[in-house]
N, C-alpha and C positions, 0 to 999 in steps of 0.2 A: 117819273120825277126822281132825281138822285137824292140820296140820303144826306142830310146835313149833320155834321158832327164836328163840334169845335168847343174849346174851353171858353167860358164866358167870365169867370172870375176865380180868384184864389182867396183862401182864408189862412190867416196866421194866428198862432197862439201857443203852439207847442214848442218846447225847447230842445227836442231831440227827434230822431227818426220815428215815423209812424208805422205801426205794424198791424193795427186792427181797427176795423170799422164795424158798427153794429146798428141795427134799428133801435129805436127807443120805444117806450110804451105807446106813444101816439105817432101817427104818420107824419107829423109836422116837424119832427126832430130826428136826429141820429147822433150816435156816439163815436168818439175817436179815442185812441190810446196808443202808447208806444214807449220809447226809451226813457222818457222823463217820468213815467209812472202816473201821469195825469190822465184821468178819464174825464172827458169834456163832452158837454151837450151842445149841439149846434142846431140852428134852424135850417130846415130843408131849403128855405128861400135865401139863406145866407144874409139875412137882413138884421142880424143882431149879434152881439158879442157872445162868445162861448160862456156857458155856465159850468162851474166846477161840480162834478158828481163825486169824485173820489181822488185823493192823492195818495198813491202807494209808494213804497220805497224801492220797488224793483221794476224792471222793464216789463211791460204788458205785451204778450204775444197773442192773446185770444180773448174773445168776449162772446157771451151767449145770453140771450133773454130766455129765462125759464121760469114758468109760473109767475110771470109779471115781476120778476126780480132779475138782477144782472149777476152772472157768473163771470169772473175775471181771472184768467190764468197768467201766471208770471214766470219769469226766467228762473226764480228761486224755487219753483215747485208749488207755490201757494195757489189755491183757488179761493178767491174772495167772493162772498155772497153779499151783494149790495142792494139795499132798499132804495129803489129809484124814486119813490115818492118823497122820502125824507133825506135822500143822498147820504146815507150812512151805512157802515158795514154792520151786517148782522152776524155773520159767521165766517170762519176761515177753515178750509179743508186742506189737508196736506198728506200726500202719500209718500213722497220722498223729495229730495232736493233737485230733481231733474226738471228742466223747463217744461211748461205746459204749452205745447205749440198749437193745439187745436181743441175746441169744444164743440159738441154737437148734440142735438136732441134725439132721443130714441125712446119710443113708447112712453112709459111712465117715469122715465129718468133722463139721464144724460151721459155722454161719453167724454172722456178726456184722453188726449194723446200726449205722450211724454217723451222726453229726450233720451231715455234709456231703452226706447222701443216698446214700452208698455202701453197697452190699450186697456182702459178701465171703463166698466159700466157701473154707474151710480144710480141707486134708487133713492128718491127723495120723498120725505114726508114732512111737510111744513118747512121748517128751517134746518132740519137734520138731513143727513145723507149717509149712506153706507155703500161700500163697494160690494156688488153682488156677483160680478164676474170680472175676470181679468185674463189678458193674453200677453205672453212674453215669449216669443220664439226668436226674435232678432234683437240684438242689443244695439242695432243701428237706430238713430233717432227716428221717431214716428212724427212726421211733419204735418200731415194733413188728413182730414176725414171728409167723407161724403156719405149721406144716408138716403136710401130709397126704400120705403117700407121697412122691412126687417133686414134689408141688405146693407152692409157697411163696407165701404171701400177705404182702405188705408194706404197712404203713400209714405215710403221710407227713404232714408238716406243711403240704403244699400241698393238703390235703383229699382226696387221691386214695389209692386202694388199687391196687397193681399185683400181678398174678399172674404167677409165673415157673415155669419148669420147673427140673429139677435142675441144669442147666448155666447157670442164671441168664439164660436167654433169656426176654424178656417175652412173655407170651401175651395178656394183656388188661389193661384198666384199668376199675376200678369208680368211677363218679363219682356222688355223692349226698350226701356230707357237705358242710357249709358251713364247716368249720374242721378243725384238726389231728386226725388219727386216732391214738389212743393205744393201742388194743387191737383185735386181730383173733383170731377163734376159729373153726376149722373144726368143723362138726357133721355128724352122720349120714354118717360115712365120707367126708367131703369134699364131699358133695353140696351143702351150704349153708355159707355163711360169715356169721358175726356180726361186727359192728364197732361200736366206740364211740369217742368222743373229746370234743373241746372243745365241740361243739355240743349235747352232752348227749343225743343221740339214739342209740338202739339200732337199727342197720340190719340187715336180713336180706336176703342176696343168694343168688341161684342161681349156684353157682360156674361151671357150664359156660357159661352165657350172659352172666353179669355183670348180670343183671336185678335191679333193686331190688324185692324182694317186699313189704317193709314198712319203715316208719320210725317207731319208737316213741319218744315223749318220755319217756325212762326216768328221768332224774335232773334235778335243778334246775340243775346245772352239770356240769362235765366228768366224763365216764366215764373213769376211769383204768385199769380192768382188768376183763376178762371171764374167767370160769373155769367149766369144765364140771365138774359133780359127777355123774359117770355112774351111780354106785350109787344115787343118789336121784332120777335123771332130772330134774335141775335145772341151771340156769345161774345163777351168782352174778355180780353186778356191784358194783363199788366206785366211789364218786363223791367228787368234791370237795365235795359237799353234806353230807359227814360221814355218809353212809348206806351200808349194805350191803343189797342187795335180791336176792331169789330169784325166779326165773322158771321156769315150766314149760318143759322142753326141747323139747316138741313144739309147743305152742300159743303159747309165749312170753307167756302171761298172767302177770301179777304175782301171786306167791304170798304173800310175806312181806317186811316191811321192818324193819330195825333201825337206829335212829338215836339220837342223844344225848337228844333230847326224850322218847323212850319209855323209855330206859334210862340216866338220868343217873348218872355215876360208874362206868359199865361200858362203854358204847359210846364210840366215838371222839368227841373234841371238835373235831377238825380234819379236813382232807381225808383220805380213805381211799385209799391209793395202790396197795396190792397185796393179793392173796389167795393162800391156800395151802390145799389140801384134803388131809387125811390119811385115806386109806381105812382104815388099821389102827386109828387112833384114832376114826374116824367123827366127825372134828371139822374145822371150818372155822376158819382163822386169818386175821386181817387186820393190816395194818401201815399207819401213817399219819404225817402231819405232826406229830402230838402225841407222837411218839417211842415210841409204845406198840404192843405186840402184844396183840390181843384174840382170845380163844378163844370160839367159839360152840357151843352145843349144838343139834343138829338131829335131829329124830326125830318119829315119829308116835305 
């Protein structure tokens, strides 16, 4: 039986491009944020208007749930700690004025990726946090992070991917992209790494050796995000070419494509920047430059 994949409805509410999606504290909601500085809470079912979580003064590039609170990284270098139960800011952390492009969990703390190429490891205790390790070898912007155990993959605008251990000691470098790397994704318990970026290629790496196993011309322009849908054994990709694509997680053969040409009035009309998978709702969500959230039905 062929896989069904199509957009079923769109949600409006933001006033600028969307760059970040995040789970909420419960599985019935998720969070969105972007250029308008608004952090909004939505129902997975799309059956209610958005609720305001926070209104910040700068573009939001990244979000992370940590210790049942929300970390929000902005273009101005601020990391806001938000109490999701009361929807109020508890604390603000700042290392410099460079954008915080990515946040990720690691062991007892979290990681932040910065526009000056800096990778920071934070250790948190209640509402306080301190930087316990940092790495800065490239001044090219650090755009994306992925974690598998104590392994950290970091993608940069100098076309490189660097692999670190939990103490931010560099292990190896992967070279194969010809432009900025915007998304990295560990697969099969960290044995393989997928990456995508401005060269529009989906690269497949062997993590241990750094060997480039395959380079797939996956989109017509920038790949903004890669996401694993483990329950469906698929990988989803989002592109600046206004499309969302599904790939077989093992063979990486293209399975399905959704774009505006196929689904006018439902699919995105501009760049697709971020994806979110709800296992509870068995639904895929995307966010883009058209300020819209799109929900997709996926099933056999």
